[in-house]
N, C-alpha and C positions, 0 to 999 in steps of 0.2 A: 504494500500500500504506500502511496505517496501523498504528501500534503501540498496544498497550493494556497497561497495567500490571495484573497479576493481584494481588489482595489476599487476605489471610487471611480466610476466611469466619467466620461465627459459631461460637464455640468452646463454646457451651453453658454459659456461665457461668464458664469458666476465664479467669483474668487473663492469664497468660503461659504459653507452652508452648515446648518445645525442638524445634529442627529436628534430627532424627536421621538423615535420609537424603535425598539429592538424587537423584531418579529420572531427571532429564534433564540435558543439558549445553548450552552455547551452540552454536547451529547445528542442534540437533536439530529435526526436524519432528514435531510432536505432533498427535494426533487428539483429537477431542472426547471428554471423559471420561477421557483418559489421565492417570495419576497424575503429578503434578509433584514434590511433596515429601511426606515423611512426618513428622508432628508427634507429639510425645509429651507427654501431661499426666501428672499424678500417678497417674491411674487407667487410662489407656488410650492407645493409639496410633490415629492416623487419617491416611488418605491425603487429600491435597488434589487433586481432579481438575481438569483443564483445562476452563474453561467454553467454550472454542472451539478450533478447529483453526488451526494456523499454525506459524511458526518461532520458536524461542527466540532472542531477540536479546541478552538480558542477564540474568544472575542477580544478584539483589539481596540474597540471603542465602547463608549457608554452613552446613555441618554444625556444630552446637554453638551456633548463635545462638538467642537467645530472642526470640520474636515474640508479638504479641497480635492480636486481631481488628482488621482494617483495615490491618495492616502490609503493605507491598509485598513480593511474593515474587520476581517476575521480569517481564520485558517480552516480549510475544509480538507478532510482526509478522503481521498478517492479510493474506491474499492479496486481490487486487482483487475477485474474485468474492464472497468472504465479506464484504468491506466493503460492496459494493453490496447484498448480501442483508440485512445488518444495517440499512442506511439505509432500504431499502424496508420492512423490518419495523417500524422506528421510525415511519416515516410512516404505515404502516397502523394502528399503535396509536394515533397522534395522531388519525387520522380516526375510529377507533372510540370514543376517549374524548371527542371534541368534544361539547359540550352540544347537544341538539336540542329547543328550546323547544316546537316545534309538536307534539311527541310526548309531552307530559306525561301525557296521559290514556291513553297506550298501555298495554295489559295486558302482563304478563310473557310470555304466549304469543306475542303479536304481535312483541314485541322479539326473542324467540328466533328467530322465523322470519326477521326481517330480518337478524339476525346471520348466520344460516346462508346466506341468499341472498348476503350480502356476501362471505362466505368462499368460496362457490362461484364467485362472479364473479372473485375475485382468484386463485384456485388455478390456472387455466389459464395466467395470466401468469407465475406463479412456476415452473410446470413447463416453460414454454418458454424460461425464462432461460438454462439451461445450454447449449442448442443454439445460441442467438443469440450468446452470449459464449464460444464454445468456445476454450479456451486453446491456443496453438500447441505443437508438439512441443518438448521441451527435452532438453538433453544433461546427463548426470550421470556422475560417476566411480563405479565399483564398487570398494569397498574390502574388504580382508580382514576378515571378522567376528571376533568374539572366539573365539579357539581355545584357551581354557582356560589362559592364562598361559604357553604355550610360547613361547620366544624366537623361533624361526624354524622354518619347515617347508619342505620341498623340493617343488617342482612336478614331478610325475611324468607328468602328462598334460594336454594342452590339448584340451578337448572341443568347443569351438565356434570358428568362424572369423568374421572380419569380414563383415558383411552378413547374418548369420544372424538370423532372427526368433525370439526367445526368449520363452517364457512364464515367469511368475513361478515360481521353484523349479527351472527347467532348469539342469543343470550347466554351469559354465564351465570350471572346472579340477578336477583331482584332485591333492591334496597328500598328503604322507606325514609323519606325526608319528612319535614314538618307538615307539608301540605299534600304530598302524594307519594306514590311508589313509582319506581323507574327501573328498567332493565339496564344492566351493564353489559354491552355487547363485546364480542371478540373483535379486537382491532385488526386482525388479519386471519387468514385461513390456515388451518393446520391441525395437529393432534394435541388434545389437552393432556398434558403430562400429570399435573396435579392441581388441586384447588387448595389455596392457602388459608381459607376462612371457612366458617361454619355458620349455620343459622343462629342469630342472636348476637354475633360479633358486631362491634362498632368499627367502622372504617372511615377514612377521610381521603381527600385528594392526594394522590401519589402513593398510597399504600399498595403493597403487593397483594393481589387476589388470586393469581394463578400463574402457572408456567406452561408455555406451549412450545411445541416443535413446529417450526415453520418449514414447510416443504419447499424445495427449490423452484417448483413451478407455480407457487402462489404469488399473487400480485403484491410486490413490495415497492416502496418509494425508491425511485432511481433505477429500477431494473427493467422498465419498459422502454421500448424503442431504442435499445442499445445499437442495433444495426443501423438505425437512421442517423445517429449522432455523427459518425465520421463523414457521411455524405453532407450533412448540414454544414459542418466546419469546412469541408473542402469547398463547398459552394460559396461560403463566405469569403474565403481567401482568393478565389478566382472568379469574382463577380463580373469581370469584364468579358468573360467568355459568353458568346451568344447562347450556347446551350444552357449555361447556368442561369442566365437572365430569364430564360423560358421557364425553368424550374421555379425560380423565385416568384414569377408572376402567378403561378398556380398555387403557391403555398398560402397559408392563412396569413392575412395582413396583420393580425394581432401579434405574431411572433416577432417582436422587435427587440429582444434582449441581445446583449453584446455577444454571447457565445454562439447563439443559433443563427443569427443573420448578419452579424458584424455591424449592424446599424446602431449608432449611438443614441441613447435616449434623449429626447427633447424635453427640456424642463417645461416648456409651454404646454405640452400635451398632458402633463401630470395632473393638473386640476380636474380634467374631464373625468379621469378614473377615480380620483379620490373624493371629489365633491358630488358626483352624480348620484350616489346612493342616498345622500342626505338632502338632495334638492327637492323642495316641496312642490307637489303638483297642485293643480287648481282646486282639488277637493280636499287638500290638507286642512287640518284644524289649526286653531291658533297655537295649540301646544306643539304641533309638529313644526310650525314655522319657527317658534322660539328655540326648539331643540336643535334645529339646523344651524343656528347661529352660535352654538356652543363650540368651544375650541377643543376638538377631539379628532383623532385620525380615523380612517376607514375601518381598521380592525377593532378599535374601541366602539365605534358606532354599531358595527355588526354584533359585537358581544352584548351591547346594551339592548338591541332589539331582541336578541335571543333570551335575555334574562328579564325582559319587560321593564327595564329601568328608564326613568325619565332623566335624561342627561342634565337637565336644568337643575336637578336637585343634588348632583354629585359635585364635590369639591375636587379639583384637579391638583395633583402633586408634581406634575411634570414642569418643564420649562415654560415660563409665562402662564402658569396655571393650566397647562394642557392636561386633559383627562386621560389617564392611562388605564390599562386593563386591571391593574392592581387596585386602582381607586374604585372600580365597579365592584370587584369582589368584596372589598372592605365595606362598601355601601350596603350590599345585599346581606352581608354577615351582620352588620349592625341592625338592619331592618328586621331580620329574623329574631335577633335577640330582643328587640323592643316588643315584637309581637308576642313572644313567649312571656316576657315580663308583665305584659298587660293583663294576661289571664290570671296571674298570681297576685298582682298588686291591688286588684279590686277597683272600686270606684272612687278611691280617695282623691285621685288627681282631678276629678270633676267637681270637687267641692261638696261631695255628698258624704256624710258621716259613715264610717265603715261599720259593718255588722260586728257586734261584740264577739270575741272568741269565747266559746262555750266548751267546757270539759264534759263531753257526753258520757265518758266512762263512769261518771258519778251516778248515772241513772240506770246502768246496766252494761251488758257485754257489747263491745263494738269491734269492728274490724276496719283498718285503714286500707282502702283500695286505691292504688295509684291511678291517677288520670292518664289515659292514653293521649298521645300528641293531638289526635284529631279532636278529642273532647276539649282540650285546652284551647285549640284554635276556634272551635265552635263557640265556646263560652266567651272568648275575647271578641269575636265578630258580633255575636248577639248583643253583648253589652255595649259595644261601640255604636251599633246601629240604634239601639234603644235610647242612648244618651244624646246622639247627634241628630236623629231624624224625628221631627214632629209627626207622630203617627196619627192617622185617622182610619177607622175601619167602618165599612158599610156592608150591609148584608142584603141578600136577595135569594130567590129560588128559581131554578130552571126546570121546565117540564121536559123530562127525557124519555117520556113514554114511547114516542115514535123512534127516537134514536136507539133505544135499547132493542126495540123490535128489529130495526135495521141491522144492528150489531149481531144479534142472534141469527139473523138470516145469512150473515156472512161467515158463520162459524164453520160450515163445511168447507168453504173455500180457504179459510185460514188453516184448517187441518191439512189440506192438500199442499199448502205452502210451508207446512211444518212450522207454523207460527201461532202465536196466541194473541188474539185481538181483544184488547181491553178498552175501557172508556177513555184512557189517557190520550191516545192518538187523536180522538175526536176533539177532546178539550184543547190539545195543542193547535189543531187547525182552527178551532173557533177563536182561541186567544190570538193567534197570528192575524186573523181577519180583523178582530177588534182593535189590535195594536196598529194595524195599517190605517184603519179609519180614524182612530183617536190618537193622533201622533203625540199628544202631551204625555201619554203613558210610556212612550218610547224615547224618553229623554233622561238625561242626568244633569245634575247641577255642576258646572265647571268649578274647579278648585279656587278660581279667583273670585267666585261669587257674583260675577258680572255677566255670565253667559249661561245659556242652556246648551248642552251638547245633544243635538237631535240626531239620532242614528238612522241611517238609511238601510239598515239590515234588521232582521228579526231573528234573534237567537233567544231561546227560552230554556231556562234551567228547570230541572225536575228534582225535587228533594227526595232522596232515597235513604231509608232507614236501614243501616247495616249493623252487624254485630260489633263493628269497630267504631260506630258513631254515625252522625248525619253527614252525608256528602251530597253535593248538588252538581251532577253532570249537566252539560249544556248541549241542547239539540240545536244545531245551526241551520239557518235559512229555512225555518219552519214553513214560511209562506210559499216556498218554491218546491216543496216536497209533497208527494202523494201520501195517501193513507197507509198503504202497505210499506212504503219506504220508512215512514215515521214509526210504524209498528216494529219493524226489524231493528231500527236504530235504538228505540227505547228499550227493547228486550236486551240488546247487546250491551248497552250502557248499564242496565240494571245488574247484569251478570258481572261485568267488570267492577262495578261498585262493591258488590258483596264479596268479591274475591280480593279486593284491595288493589286492583291493577289499573285504576284510573290515573292518567297522567295529569300533570298540573294544567296543561293546555286544554284538556277536555273539561275542566271545571272553571274556565275563564271566558269572559266575553258575553255574559248573559245580559239581556235587556229586561227580562221579566221572569218571575219564578212561579211555579205551580207546586203547592204542597198539599198532598191528598191524604186524608185520614179515612177515606170512604170505606176501605176494607177493614178498618178497625172499629169505627163507630163514632157516635157523637153527633149532636145537632148543629154545631158551629164552633168556631174558635177564631182568635185574632192573631194571625201570623205576623211575625216581625219582618219588616222590609229588609231585603238582602242588599243593603247599600253597596255601591252607589246607584242601584236600580231605583226606579220610581215607585214600583208597586209589586205586590205579591198576591196571588190568588189562593185562598184556602178552600178545599173541597171536603165536604163531610159526607156522611152516609145517607143515601137516598131512601126515601120512604113513600109508601102509598098514602095519598091524602085526597080528601074530597075537594074538588075545584068547581066553582060555579061557572057554567058556560053560558049564562044568560037565561036559561030555561030550567035547568036542573043541575044538581051536583053530579060530577063525573069522577070516577076514581082515576087519579093521575100519579105517575111516578115522579116525585119531585126531588131535585138535587139541591141541598143547601150550599150556598156559595158565600164567601166573604172576601172582600178586597181591602187590604191595608195599603195605604199609600203615603208618600212623603208630601205633606201639605205645603212645602216650599215649592213643589213642582206641579202638583195636581190640586185643583180645587174640587169642592163637593159637587158642583154642577158637572165638571168634567167626568167625575166618577159615575154620576148618574147616567150620562150619555154612554159611557163605556159599558156599564152594566146592562143597559137596555139593549145595546148592540150584541153583547155577548149572550145574553139570555135568549134573544130572538134567534140567533144562529144555532144555539144548542137545541132549541125547541124544534127548529126546522132546518136541518143541515143543508137543505137545497138552497138556502140563501147564500151559501158560499159561491154559487154559480152566478149570482147577480152582479 
């Protein structure tokens, strides 16, 4: 193996620039064209791509350093295969560049033909090289990836055993965070040699969880397209040849790094790549526009989107208060700690006297049962909503006599589809229609207190009671889905909720929530709004009641409903109109066609 020092490329006339972000660390395996560092001049930022694949052995700069063209950045250790390919490529270029006196009178057309014949003769050798120098299987540790700054998570399931053959992305473990469970996948394909943890263990980012044997034919960074690299480099050094120009014109125009095309990066082009992801479009909210003005690089913005972090709330620790990835992890870590503390600290911070501590053991035998994480979070969320949202609850009843008859008529068809049709999909469709008609219910109050955030989508959460506590998976785009599609999705979400396999993303983004106690009983209840949503629908147990039809009493199956809403967003008259629309649609589902 050989090491090569990577230098700062041509800066387009700039004397010195600042290193504002390191995209790799010592020991990282980098692929061709992968970003190494981010530089910033007076006018723009630019990524410096890796001219080759290999392993980072040493970093020669740090964030905040000033560098210029030719300054060393880092050292990369190339693998043996890549070194051999580079040497063969260099030898090939020397043979091509050697003077040929006897061909002085040769025409350009004949020279081009000879070049083509030479390339065709060399190509089979290059293509055969990987199979002749096939690397042996290697063993590598599998570490816990970045889990968003959480200190530690609990292993709740081991999905694979020693000796299993895993594809890239196959699950190894299932862990539980404060809000959800997630799978830890295999980062590469190969054989699982051992699992280093067991159910109940606590693990954190960087901990070893398994060891795998990587087979030589599995996809690894830097091992693909080895046969194409010598041709790329040869083409870069002999760009004046007509045949090479033709090849270059057919290649991807985005391949502009120094090693693959010989083309020097233009500083003026850098802002397009770095600023485009954060450029707000016409439909962006006020928050999106403000976030776009925060001083952060593309990598930090991408991580913020993945973690769901508002960049405006993060304090940067980089040069000129630039937000770094470490700042985002620290922000998430602190936010999680505050959320956990809120459940324990009670309501004293809101100016409400705390409940006195009572020694219950004085009155009889007791048992201290520890709260699960999901119970702590539910308690904190309910308390926060109750203290911050001025609740109002209104009640009504819906005639579901014809709806139930229609549902029972579809029972045979549901069995053929291997599905179970309940009342909930009908309620989802009815609520989706009512939300579309009464847009005040599809709003949230912006954090600045000066705007309503009116949503142009309809996602509805469904409260599910599980052995581990209350969870609310979100059914997306309810207004665009049919009855059977909603039925399948509701059943799937319910199973995942009870098995504790809902992801955090599947419990976010709701506009409205349905909480149904109809299968348990009760005439009515006052559900707590799932802030920052505007309202929640409570569904109780249906009963046969006499209903006057103008001439006589008729037995009707009536469904008790209650709607709790945020009185800062919704007024009583708005709820009256919402309820009228909802009850009418439930009583006659054909109104959805109007």
